[in-house]
C-alpha positions, 0 to 999 in steps of 0.5 A, a space after each residue: 500500500 504505497 502512497 497511502 492508497 486504500 485497499 481497493 485502489 491497491 487491488 485495482 492496481 495489481 494484476 492479481 487484483 484486476 483478475 480478482 475484480 474481473 472474476 467477481 464481475 463475471 460471477 455477478 453477471 452470471 448470478 444476474 443472468 441466472 436470476 433473469 432466467 428464473 424470472 423469465 421461466 416463471 413468467 413463461 410458465 404463468 403465461 402458458 398456464 393462462 393460455 391453457 386456461 383461456 383455451 379451456 374456457 373457449 372450449 367450454 364456451 363452444 360446447 355450451 353454444 353447441 349444446 344450446 344449438 342442439 337444444 334449439 334444434 330438438 325443440 324445433 323438431 319437437 314442434 315439427 313432430 307435433 305439427 306432423 301429428 296434427 296434419 296426419 290426424 287431419 288427413 285421416 279425418 279428411 279421408 273418412 269424410 271423403 269416403 263417407 261422402 262417396 258412399 253417401 253420393 252413391 246412396 243418394 244417386 241410387 235412391 234418386 235412380 230408384 225414385 225416378 223409375 
């Protein structure tokens, strides 16, 4: 320690001291890099988890929409079935009316024919 300098000045002036300081700086940079890598890994994991949760929510929402559409279709088909049953019943009644009308017409024509002779 010539000239009344401090220890850090002495370390900085000797080649060994420069090497020591360089090693310390490299260690600090390596520690900071490790810390940054860990932080980045944590951030990446959180981001992946959020993306996965968002994807799952989107799938659930899509399933709910599909289920709602299916229920709408089934309700429409249910109404259609009841309308079809109503039409079939009306068709049967119309068929009965048609045949009864034919028979009645034949009977009336027969009696009219008998009455005119």
